[in-house]
N, C-alpha and C positions, 0 to 999 in steps of 0.2 A: 557452560551452561550445568546444571546437577546433574547428575545417570539417571535421576529418573524421570525427568524433565525433557531431556533430550531425548531418551528411550521413545517418550509417550505424543514427540513432534514427531517423530521421524514415522514413527508406523502411523499415525494420521493421517502426514504426504505422500507415502508412502504410495499407499495400496489407491491413491486419488489423483495421479503423475496421467496415466491413461489418458482420463475424462476429464481430464480435470477444466481443456479447455472450453467445456462442454458447456460450463456456465455462459458463451456470450450466447446459447440461444435460447436463453429468459431476457423478455424484450425490461422485466427492471436493471438490471446488471449490464444490460447493453447501456439503456439511460445512463446507470450513474460512469458507466465506462465515458461515452459522448466529453461528458461534462469531467471529470480530470482529461482526458485529451485535450480540450479546451481551454482549462482553465492552465496546463501546461504548455500549449503554446504561449499564452497570454505572460504571464508568468516567468517563466523559464528557460524556455527552447527564444525563445527572442531576444533573452537576457547574455546567451552564451558565445563563446570566441566561437568563430573557424576552423573545422576541426578539434572541437572538445573529447574528453575524454572523460569516460562518466563510470561508475559502478554500480553494478543493480544488485546493492545488499537484500540478499531474499529475492532471487527471482523466480521462481518456481520453473510454473516449462517460459518460461522465458517471454510474456505477450508483452514487456514493455519493455523489457530489453533490444524486440523489436519496432514497438515505436519511434524509439531515440534514433537507432539505428538506420530505419528507414524516414524518419524523419527528417534527420541530419545526416547524409550518406557520404562526408567527408570525418563521421567522426568514429571515435575507437574508444573498445568497455572492453569492460568485466565483471560478468555476470557467478555470481556468488552465490551458494546454494547448499542446505545441509545434509540435503535427500535426491543419493544420488542417482532418482529414476526421476526424478526433478530435472534434474539438469540434463540426461539423456535427453526429455523431450526441449528444453527448451536449444540443446546442438544441434538434434536434428531438422528444428526450425530455422531453426540459421543456417544451416544448409540448401535448405529446402529453399527459403527466402535468396539470398545471394546474399548473406553475408559472414557467413561466418569467418573468415576470411581478415575480419575487421573487430572477433569478437573472441576474446578467451573464456573460459569458465572455466572455475575453481569451484572445488567442495570445500565445504569448509566449515566451523558453528563461527557465528560473527560475534562471542564473545572472543575469538584469536580473531579479528579481522586483522587487528593492527600488526599482531606477525606472519601472520599467511603473506598480508599482500605488503611487508616492508619492504620502504625501498621505493613503493610505488603512489603517483599523484593521479589527481584529476581535478577534473573539473568544474563534475556533476556527479551525486550518489545522493541514489531515492530507492527509500523504501517501504514499496505498497501496502493497502488492504494492513493483513491482520501478521504481519512480520513483527515488526516490533513486542507485538503484546507476544507471541511467544519466545522470546526471551528469555535469559535470568534476571537479566541487571539490566535493560532498557537504557536507563541512563547513564551506563557505563557505551554504553553503545554506541548510544551519540556521539559521545565526547571520541570513539578512538575514531568513529568516520571525521570523527571533522579534524582528529589531527592526518588525514590522507586527500584532506581536500587543498587546494592549491589554497594560495590570499583572493579573496574574489572568489571562489568557490562556493555554490550553492548544496545544499544540501535539503534534498524536496521529500517528504514524507503522507501519507495517506495511513489513518488512526485510528484504533475504532476507540468509541468516545463514549465515556462516562454514563451518559444522559439516554443515550438512546437505546444499551445495551441492558439500561434498568427497562426502559418503560415495552423494549420489545418482549422480557419477559413476563411485566403485567401482562402484556396483551396476549399472552398465549397460558396465562394463570399460575407462572411461573414463579413468587410474589421470596419463597427462597435466594431467587439466585437475582431474582430483582436489588433486594438488600443488598447483599454483598458484591453488588456492581455497583451502587455508588461508597464502597471502600477501594474501589480502582481498578478489583479484579471482578475475573465472569468471565460468562460463556453462554452464547444461543442458544447449544444440543446439546446433550450429557454423554454425548458420542468426542465427544471438541475435548483440550487438553483446555483447564483454563487462561485465561489473557489478562496481560495485565490491558490496563483501561487508562484512556486518556482525560484527561478535561486541563482548563487553560490555564490553570495556577500550578499547573505538572510541567505543560510543556515549555511553560515562561519561563520556567523555572531550571527547564534540565539541559532549554540552549544556551540559556546567560552562566550557566556551570562547565558547559563545554567552548564556553565562549563565542559563541555564535549569535550573531546578530537577527534577530525577528521581522522577517518580510512582510509575510502576508500570515496570514491566519488565517481561515477560510472553514469550512462546512459545506457539503450538500450527499446527495439529492435532500433538500428539504418540505418537501412540499405533495410527497410520495413517499411512504416505506415499506423493505420489508416485507413481506408474509411470512412463516414458516416453512413455503414451498422449498425460499429461495436462500435458505442455509444449507440444500442438498444440491445434488449436485447436477441430480434432473428435475424435472418439470417446472413449474410457475405455480402461484396462486391463481388461479383461476380469472379472480374483482381485481386481480392488475393486468391481466393478459385483455383483461374487455378493455379499462380506462386506458391500457396501452396503445392500445386498437387506432386503425388508422390512422388519420387526420390530429389525433388527438398524441399523438406524442410528441410529435415536433410545436404544437401550440406548448404542451410539457416541460420538453428542453428550455424552449427560449425562454418562459418564466422562470426555468430554475436556474437557466444561463445567466439573467441579466441576475437574479438573486446572487447569485455566490460569491457578490462582490462587494453586496451588506452590507457595512459597517454594524457589527455584532453579532453576525449570522451563526457564526462557525457554533452555538452547542445547539443548533436548533437541527443540525449535518446528523446523515445517519454518517457517515464519517468524517472526521476534520483534516484536513487539506492543510499543511503548515509547509511553509519556505524558506528556509535561512540560511545567510550569507557567513562565512571567515571571512572577517575585518583583513583587509587590503594591507 
């Protein structure tokens, strides 16, 4: 990662670490996480061996390390992140929830992941939300992580979408950022660093070049999108709070959960969900 980008990403996340999990209180992201959890149970957990080893590549505060460690009590993992403050929150969470003996925490740049974790292999590696958006070379990182997978191992990514980023910026009146997003670079707020963005062509090529076979390419949520407040750690768009209140949220979840396996749905999703496999 270039020095300027490295510093920008570290600065952006280090100040958010203590409050980062507050996104769990926002109704929109609660819905999104429920859909991601459902997809992981159906498309990933059911296909892993007993006692699998996982790599959380860009673990942040360990929200998804926690998911896999708790869903699979015999699993063991490595949580890898650039930001010391994020890792400290993740490690404390593991101690508090009783799985710290099964997970190691490693600070490092994903650009160096193959060297930092040399000699280790995994049945599952995952990177969620904007992790691959914030590295200098996503294609190289995918290839490096693929090299750490056991034969038959799975790589799961939840990626920022070209199309949603353009839509979002148009919705808040920022046409310059919308046009830039169509060139596979963009952001949602002026406070965040520019990210790499992904579309189907890029996803197919980067996985093929890494020697990985695509198993699932989807996207979600598809029927409801975040507003500006959902780009912040605190607060929610009032209209979304109203829509996702009471029984509505269950009805919307059921609709969304049914749609996520619809062929061709990926470009409509807020994020892109990708499962690939290293050939056995």
